[in-house]
DSSP file (Angstrom, degrees, kcal/mol; ACC not computed):
  #  RESIDUE AA STRUCTURE BP1 BP2  ACC     N-H-->O    O-->H-N    N-H-->O    O-->H-N    TCO  KAPPA ALPHA  PHI   PSI    X-CA   Y-CA   Z-CA
    1    1 A M              0   0    0      0, 0.0     2,-0.3     0, 0.0    56,-0.1   0.000 360.0 360.0 360.0 142.1  155.4  100.8  -99.1
    2    2 A A  E     -A   55   0A   0     53,-3.2    53,-2.2    82,-0.1     2,-0.3  -0.713 360.0-135.3 -96.0 152.8  156.1   97.1  -99.7
    3    3 A H  E     -AB  54  83A   0     80,-0.7    80,-2.2    -2,-0.3     2,-0.3  -0.863  23.4-175.8-114.9 145.9  153.8   95.1 -102.0
    4    4 A F  E     -AB  53  82A   0     49,-2.9    49,-2.5    -2,-0.3     2,-0.5  -0.973  27.8-149.5-142.4 149.4  152.4   91.6 -101.4
    5    5 A M  E     -AB  52  81A   0     76,-2.5    76,-2.5    -2,-0.3     2,-0.5  -0.995  26.7-159.9-111.1 124.6  150.4   88.8 -102.9
    6    6 A L  E     -AB  51  80A   0     45,-3.1    45,-2.1    -2,-0.5     2,-0.6  -0.932   3.9-161.4-110.5 122.5  148.5   87.1 -100.1
    7    7 A E  E     -AB  50  79A   0     72,-2.8    72,-2.2    -2,-0.5     2,-0.5  -0.915   4.0-164.7-105.0 121.6  147.2   83.6 -100.6
    8    8 A I  E     -AB  49  78A   0     41,-3.1    41,-2.0    -2,-0.6     2,-0.5  -0.920   4.2-167.8-105.3 126.0  144.5   82.4  -98.3
    9    9 A T  E     -AB  48  77A   0     68,-2.6    68,-2.8    -2,-0.5    39,-0.3  -0.964  20.4-126.6-118.4 122.4  143.9   78.7  -98.2
   10   10 A Y  E     - B   0  76A   0     37,-2.4    66,-0.3    -2,-0.5     4,-0.1  -0.387  20.5-174.5 -66.8 140.7  140.7   77.4  -96.5
   11   11 A T        +     0   0    0     64,-3.1    65,-0.2     2,-0.1    -1,-0.1   0.297  68.6  54.2-115.6   3.9  141.3   74.7  -93.9
   12   12 A V  S    S-     0   0    0     63,-0.8     5,-0.1     1,-0.1    63,-0.0  -0.881 100.8 -75.2-131.7 164.1  137.7   73.9  -93.2
   13   13 A P    >>  -     0   0    0      0, 0.0     4,-1.6     0, 0.0     3,-1.4  -0.220  44.1-112.5 -59.6 150.8  134.7   73.0  -95.5
   14   14 A L  H 3> S+     0   0    0      1,-0.3     4,-2.5     2,-0.2     5,-0.2   0.795 115.1  66.4 -54.5 -32.3  133.2   75.7  -97.7
   15   15 A E  H 3> S+     0   0    0      1,-0.2     4,-0.7     2,-0.2    -1,-0.3   0.879 103.9  45.0 -60.1 -37.2  130.0   75.5  -95.6
   16   16 A Q  H X> S+     0   0    0     -3,-1.4     3,-0.8     2,-0.2     4,-0.5   0.888 109.4  55.4 -72.4 -39.4  131.9   76.8  -92.6
   17   17 A I  H >X S+     0   0    0     -4,-1.6     3,-1.8     1,-0.2     4,-0.6   0.915 101.3  59.2 -56.8 -43.9  133.6   79.5  -94.7
   18   18 A E  H >< S+     0   0    0     -4,-2.5     3,-0.6     1,-0.3     4,-0.5   0.795  95.3  63.2 -57.7 -30.1  130.2   80.8  -95.8
   19   19 A T  H << S+     0   0    0     -3,-0.8    -1,-0.3    -4,-0.7    -2,-0.2   0.720 114.0  32.9 -69.5 -19.2  129.3   81.4  -92.2
   20   20 A K  H <X S+     0   0    0     -3,-1.8     4,-2.9    -4,-0.5    -1,-0.2   0.348  89.3 102.3-114.1   2.1  132.1   84.1  -91.9
   21   21 A L  H <X S+     0   0    0     -4,-0.6     4,-2.6    -3,-0.6     5,-0.2   0.905  82.4  46.9 -59.3 -47.4  132.0   85.4  -95.5
   22   22 A A  H  > S+     0   0    0     -4,-0.5     4,-2.0     1,-0.2    -1,-0.2   0.910 115.3  47.0 -62.6 -41.5  130.1   88.6  -94.8
   23   23 A E  H  > S+     0   0    0      2,-0.2     4,-2.5     1,-0.2    -2,-0.2   0.904 111.5  52.0 -65.0 -41.4  132.3   89.4  -91.8
   24   24 A H  H  X S+     0   0    0     -4,-2.9     4,-2.6     1,-0.2    -2,-0.2   0.926 110.7  46.9 -61.1 -45.7  135.4   88.6  -93.9
   25   25 A R  H  X S+     0   0    0     -4,-2.6     4,-1.6     2,-0.2    -1,-0.2   0.865 111.1  51.6 -67.3 -35.5  134.4   91.0  -96.6
   26   26 A A  H  X S+     0   0    0     -4,-2.0     4,-0.8    -5,-0.2    -1,-0.2   0.901 110.2  50.2 -64.8 -40.3  133.6   93.7  -94.1
   27   27 A F  H >X S+     0   0    0     -4,-2.5     3,-1.2     1,-0.2     4,-0.9   0.938 107.1  53.6 -61.3 -47.0  137.1   93.2  -92.6
   28   28 A L  H >X S+     0   0    0     -4,-2.6     4,-1.9     1,-0.3     3,-0.7   0.861  98.8  64.3 -56.6 -35.7  138.6   93.4  -96.1
   29   29 A Q  H 3X S+     0   0    0     -4,-1.6     4,-2.9     1,-0.3    -1,-0.3   0.834  94.1  60.2 -59.6 -31.4  136.9   96.8  -96.6
   30   30 A T  H <X S+     0   0    0     -3,-1.2     4,-1.4    -4,-0.8    -1,-0.3   0.891 105.6  48.2 -63.0 -37.5  138.9   98.2  -93.7
   31   31 A G  H <<>S+     0   0    0     -4,-0.9     5,-2.2    -3,-0.7     6,-1.1   0.873 112.2  48.2 -68.7 -37.6  142.1   97.4  -95.7
   32   32 A Y  H ><5S+     0   0    0     -4,-1.9     3,-1.4     4,-0.2    -2,-0.2   0.912 108.5  55.2 -66.0 -41.8  140.5   99.1  -98.8
   33   33 A D  H 3<5S+     0   0    0     -4,-2.9    -2,-0.2     1,-0.3    -1,-0.2   0.828 108.3  47.5 -62.8 -32.4  139.6  102.1  -96.7
   34   34 A Q  T 3<5S-     0   0    0     -4,-1.4    -1,-0.3    -5,-0.2    -2,-0.2   0.432 117.0-113.8 -89.7   2.6  143.1  102.6  -95.5
   35   35 A G  T < 5S+     0   0    0     -3,-1.4    -3,-0.2    -4,-0.2    -2,-0.1   0.621  86.1 113.4  82.0  13.6  144.5  102.2  -99.1
   36   36 A W      < +     0   0    0     -5,-2.2    18,-2.7    -6,-0.2     2,-0.4   0.755  61.4  66.3 -89.1 -26.1  146.4   99.0  -98.5
   37   37 A L  E     +C   53   0A   0     -6,-1.1    16,-0.2    16,-0.2     3,-0.1  -0.823  46.5 176.4-105.5 135.9  144.3   96.6 -100.7
   38   38 A L  E     -     0   0A   0     14,-3.0     2,-0.3    -2,-0.4    -1,-0.2   0.823  69.9 -18.7 -98.2 -46.5  144.1   96.8 -104.4
   39   39 A C  E     +C   52   0A   0     13,-1.1    13,-2.7     2,-0.0    -1,-0.4  -0.987  57.3 179.4-159.3 159.2  142.0   93.8 -105.2
   40   40 A S  E     +C   51   0A   0     -2,-0.3    11,-0.2    11,-0.2    -3,-0.0  -0.983  12.9 141.1-158.4 157.2  140.8   90.5 -103.7
   41   41 A G  E     -C   50   0A   0      9,-1.8     9,-2.6    -2,-0.3     2,-0.1  -0.937  47.4 -67.9 173.8 167.9  138.6   87.5 -104.5
   42   42 A P  E     -C   49   0A   0      0, 0.0     7,-0.3     0, 0.0     4,-0.1  -0.355  46.8-116.5 -72.5 150.6  138.1   83.8 -104.3
   43   43 A Q        -     0   0    0      5,-3.1     5,-0.2   -35,-0.2     7,-0.0  -0.386  37.5 -98.1 -74.7 162.7  140.3   81.3 -106.2
   44   44 A N  S    S+     0   0    0      2,-0.1     2,-0.2    -2,-0.1     5,-0.0  -0.948 119.4  37.7-127.6 109.8  138.8   79.1 -108.8
   45   45 A P  S    S-     0   0    0      0, 0.0     2,-2.2     0, 0.0     3,-0.2   0.477 114.2-113.3 -69.7 163.5  138.2   76.4 -107.8
   46   46 A R  S    S+     0   0    0      1,-0.2    -2,-0.1    -2,-0.2     3,-0.1  -0.443  74.7 126.3 -78.9  76.3  137.1   78.0 -104.5
   47   47 A I  S    S-     0   0    0     -2,-2.2   -37,-2.4     1,-0.2     2,-0.3   0.338  82.8 -40.6-109.5   1.8  139.7   76.6 -102.2
   48   48 A G  E     -A    9   0A   0    -39,-0.3    -5,-3.1    -3,-0.2     2,-0.3  -0.972  68.1 -88.5 166.0-158.9  140.8   80.0 -100.8
   49   49 A G  E     -AC   8  42A   0    -41,-2.0   -41,-3.1    -7,-0.3     2,-0.4  -0.898  16.4-134.5-142.2 169.6  141.4   83.6 -101.9
   50   50 A I  E     -AC   7  41A   0     -9,-2.6    -9,-1.8    -2,-0.3     2,-0.4  -0.981  16.2-172.0-128.1 139.5  144.0   86.0 -103.3
   51   51 A V  E     -AC   6  40A   0    -45,-2.1   -45,-3.1    -2,-0.4     2,-0.5  -0.999  12.3-154.9-131.4 133.9  144.7   89.5 -102.1
   52   52 A I  E     +AC   5  39A   0    -13,-2.7   -14,-3.0    -2,-0.4   -13,-1.1  -0.952  35.8 159.5-106.0 124.7  147.0   92.1 -103.8
   53   53 A A  E     -AC   4  37A   0    -49,-2.5   -49,-2.9    -2,-0.5     2,-0.3  -0.870  34.9-151.3-141.7 166.5  148.1   94.5 -101.1
   54   54 A R  E     +A    3   0A   0    -18,-2.7   -51,-0.2    -2,-0.3     3,-0.0  -0.974  24.1 160.8-136.9 151.9  150.7   97.1 -100.1
   55   55 A A  E     -A    2   0A   0    -53,-2.2   -53,-3.2    -2,-0.3     3,-0.1  -0.975  53.6 -99.3-161.5 163.3  151.7   98.0  -96.5
   56   56 A P  S    S-     0   0    0      0, 0.0     2,-0.3     0, 0.0     3,-0.1   0.814 102.4 -14.0 -60.3 -28.6  154.5   99.7  -94.7
   57   57 A S     >  -     0   0    0    -55,-0.1     4,-2.0     1,-0.1     5,-0.2  -0.981  67.4-101.9-163.8 165.5  155.9   96.2  -93.8
   58   58 A L  H  > S+     0   0    0     -2,-0.3     4,-2.8     1,-0.2     5,-0.2   0.918 121.7  54.7 -59.9 -44.0  155.2   92.5  -93.8
   59   59 A A  H  > S+     0   0    0      1,-0.2     4,-2.2     2,-0.2    -1,-0.2   0.883 106.8  50.7 -59.4 -39.4  154.6   92.8  -90.0
   60   60 A A  H  > S+     0   0    0      2,-0.2     4,-2.0     1,-0.2    -1,-0.2   0.908 112.1  46.1 -66.0 -41.9  152.0   95.5  -90.5
   61   61 A L  H  X S+     0   0    0     -4,-2.0     4,-2.5     2,-0.2    -2,-0.2   0.907 112.4  50.6 -68.1 -40.7  150.1   93.5  -93.1
   62   62 A Q  H  X S+     0   0    0     -4,-2.8     4,-1.0     1,-0.2    -2,-0.2   0.889 108.9  52.5 -62.5 -38.4  150.2   90.4  -90.9
   63   63 A A  H  < S+     0   0    0     -4,-2.2     4,-0.3    -5,-0.2     3,-0.3   0.899 109.1  49.9 -64.5 -40.2  148.9   92.5  -88.0
   64   64 A L  H >< S+     0   0    0     -4,-2.0     3,-1.8     1,-0.2    -2,-0.2   0.959 111.2  48.0 -60.1 -50.3  146.0   93.7  -90.1
   65   65 A F  H >< S+     0   0    0     -4,-2.5     3,-1.4     1,-0.3     6,-0.2   0.608  92.0  77.6 -73.1 -10.2  145.2   90.1  -91.2
   66   66 A A  T 3< S+     0   0    0     -4,-1.0    -1,-0.3    -3,-0.3    -2,-0.2   0.715  93.9  54.8 -64.3 -18.9  145.3   88.9  -87.6
   67   67 A N  T <  S+     0   0    0     -3,-1.8    -1,-0.2    -4,-0.3    -2,-0.2   0.395  78.4 119.4 -94.6   1.4  141.9   90.6  -87.4
   68   68 A D    X>  -     0   0    0     -3,-1.4     4,-2.6     1,-0.1     3,-0.6  -0.509  68.5-133.3 -66.5 128.7  140.4   88.6  -90.4
   69   69 A P  H 3> S+     0   0    0      0, 0.0     4,-2.2     0, 0.0     6,-0.2   0.829 107.7  56.5 -54.3 -32.7  137.4   86.6  -89.1
   70   70 A Y  H 34>S+     0   0    0      2,-0.2     5,-3.3     1,-0.2     6,-0.6   0.907 110.0  44.9 -64.0 -39.9  138.8   83.6  -91.0
   71   71 A Q  H X45S+     0   0    0     -3,-0.6     3,-1.1    -6,-0.2    -1,-0.2   0.929 112.3  50.5 -68.0 -46.1  142.1   83.9  -89.1
   72   72 A I  H 3<5S+     0   0    0     -4,-2.6    -2,-0.2     1,-0.3    -1,-0.2   0.885 114.5  44.1 -59.8 -40.1  140.3   84.4  -85.8
   73   73 A A  T 3<5S-     0   0    0     -4,-2.2    -1,-0.3    -5,-0.2    -2,-0.2   0.489 111.2-122.8 -82.8  -3.2  138.1   81.3  -86.4
   74   74 A N  T < 5 +     0   0    0     -3,-1.1    -3,-0.2    -4,-0.3    -2,-0.1   0.905  69.3 135.9  60.2  43.1  141.2   79.3  -87.6
   75   75 A F      < +     0   0    0     -5,-3.3   -64,-3.1    -6,-0.2   -63,-0.8   0.496  61.3  27.6 -95.8  -7.6  139.4   78.7  -90.9
   76   76 A A  E     -B   10   0A   0     -6,-0.6     2,-0.3   -66,-0.3   -66,-0.2  -0.988  64.0-128.2-154.7 157.3  142.4   79.4  -93.2
   77   77 A D  E     -B    9   0A   0    -68,-2.8   -68,-2.6    -2,-0.3     2,-0.4  -0.823  27.3-145.6-104.1 151.3  146.1   79.5  -93.6
   78   78 A Y  E     -B    8   0A   0     -2,-0.3     2,-0.5   -70,-0.2   -70,-0.2  -0.961  12.8-171.3-124.0 133.3  147.8   82.6  -94.9
   79   79 A R  E     -B    7   0A   0    -72,-2.2   -72,-2.8    -2,-0.4     2,-0.5  -0.979   9.2-160.7-125.4 118.2  150.9   82.9  -97.2
   80   80 A F  E     -B    6   0A   0     -2,-0.5     2,-0.5   -74,-0.2   -74,-0.2  -0.867   6.7-173.1-101.3 123.6  152.4   86.4  -97.7
   81   81 A V  E     -B    5   0A   0    -76,-2.5   -76,-2.5    -2,-0.5     2,-0.3  -0.959  11.4-151.6-119.7 113.6  154.6   86.9 -100.7
   82   82 A E  E     +B    4   0A   0     -2,-0.5     2,-0.3   -78,-0.2   -78,-0.3  -0.631  23.1 171.9 -82.1 141.6  156.4   90.2 -101.0
   83   83 A F  E     -B    3   0A   0    -80,-2.2   -80,-0.7    -2,-0.3    -2,-0.0  -0.957  34.5-123.1-145.1 164.2  157.2   91.3 -104.5
   84   84 A N        -     0   0    0     -2,-0.3     2,-1.5   -82,-0.1     3,-0.2  -0.924  22.4-144.5-111.3 106.5  158.6   94.4 -106.3
   85   85 A P        +     0   0    0      0, 0.0     3,-0.1     0, 0.0    -2,-0.0  -0.532  34.2 159.2 -75.3  91.6  156.1   95.6 -109.0
   86   86 A V        +     0   0    0     -2,-1.5     2,-0.4     1,-0.2     0, 0.0   0.709  67.1  38.7 -87.1 -21.2  158.6   96.8 -111.7
   87   87 A K  S    S+     0   0    0     -3,-0.2     2,-0.3     2,-0.0    -1,-0.2  -0.994  72.3 138.5-128.9 138.4  156.0   96.6 -114.5
   88   88 A F        -     0   0    0     -2,-0.4     5,-0.1    -3,-0.1     0, 0.0  -0.972  57.1 -70.8-166.7 163.9  152.3   97.6 -114.2
   89   89 A Q    >   -     0   0    0     -2,-0.3     3,-2.3     1,-0.1     4,-0.3  -0.375  46.2-120.2 -62.3 141.4  149.6   99.4 -116.0
   90   90 A P  G >  S+     0   0    0      0, 0.0     3,-1.7     0, 0.0     4,-0.3   0.835 111.8  63.0 -54.6 -34.6  150.1  103.2 -116.1
   91   91 A W  G 3  S+     0   0    0      1,-0.3     4,-0.2     2,-0.1     3,-0.2   0.611  99.1  56.9 -69.1  -9.1  146.9  103.8 -114.3
   92   92 A L  G <> S+     0   0    0     -3,-2.3     4,-2.8     1,-0.1     5,-0.3   0.462  76.6  99.4 -94.8  -3.2  148.3  101.9 -111.3
   93   93 A E  H <> S+     0   0    0     -3,-1.7     4,-2.6    -4,-0.3     6,-0.2   0.889  80.4  49.3 -56.2 -46.4  151.4  104.2 -110.9
   94   94 A D  H  4>S+     0   0    0     -4,-0.3     5,-2.3     1,-0.2     6,-0.8   0.910 114.9  45.1 -61.0 -42.0  150.0  106.3 -108.1
   95   95 A W  H >45S+     0   0    0     -4,-0.2     3,-1.0    -3,-0.2    -2,-0.2   0.939 114.5  47.7 -67.9 -45.6  149.0  103.2 -106.1
   96   96 A V  H 3<5S+     0   0    0     -4,-2.8    -2,-0.2     1,-0.3    -1,-0.2   0.893 114.1  47.2 -61.6 -40.2  152.2  101.4 -106.7
   97   97 A N  T 3<5S-     0   0    0     -4,-2.6    -1,-0.3    -5,-0.3    -2,-0.2   0.475 113.8-118.3 -83.8  -1.5  154.3  104.4 -105.8
   98   98 A G  T < 5S+     0   0    0     -3,-1.0    -3,-0.2    -4,-0.4    -4,-0.1   0.667  78.2 123.4  79.0  16.3  152.2  105.0 -102.6
   99   99 A S      < +     0   0    0     -5,-2.3     2,-0.4    -6,-0.2    -4,-0.2   0.408  61.5  67.6 -92.4   4.7  150.9  108.4 -103.6
  100  100 A V              0   0    0     -6,-0.8    -2,-0.1    -5,-0.2    -1,-0.0  -0.988 360.0 360.0-122.6 130.7  147.3  107.4 -103.2
  101  101 A E              0   0    0     -2,-0.4   -65,-0.1   -65,-0.0    -1,-0.1   0.394 360.0 360.0-100.2 360.0  145.7  106.6  -99.9
């Protein structure tokens, strides 16, 4: 599995983001359910969000996020940064090594 930091940057006013927030969070749950997402949340200040993820490939993660309601509505830009987690908390070892779904 490859590991990623995904930066989501809003391209519309927060009032528009709020109209899709529940759908966006329901979409994120699909990524959690398949074991690809570790954590996610809004940036501070609230100009977008951050997601820490793993996936078989960049293309697979991009395909997942093509279904994000923010992406479908063209409400945000997405930046995928692949990284190699060489240091991490011991309790994360199974997730980092891909042995937990």
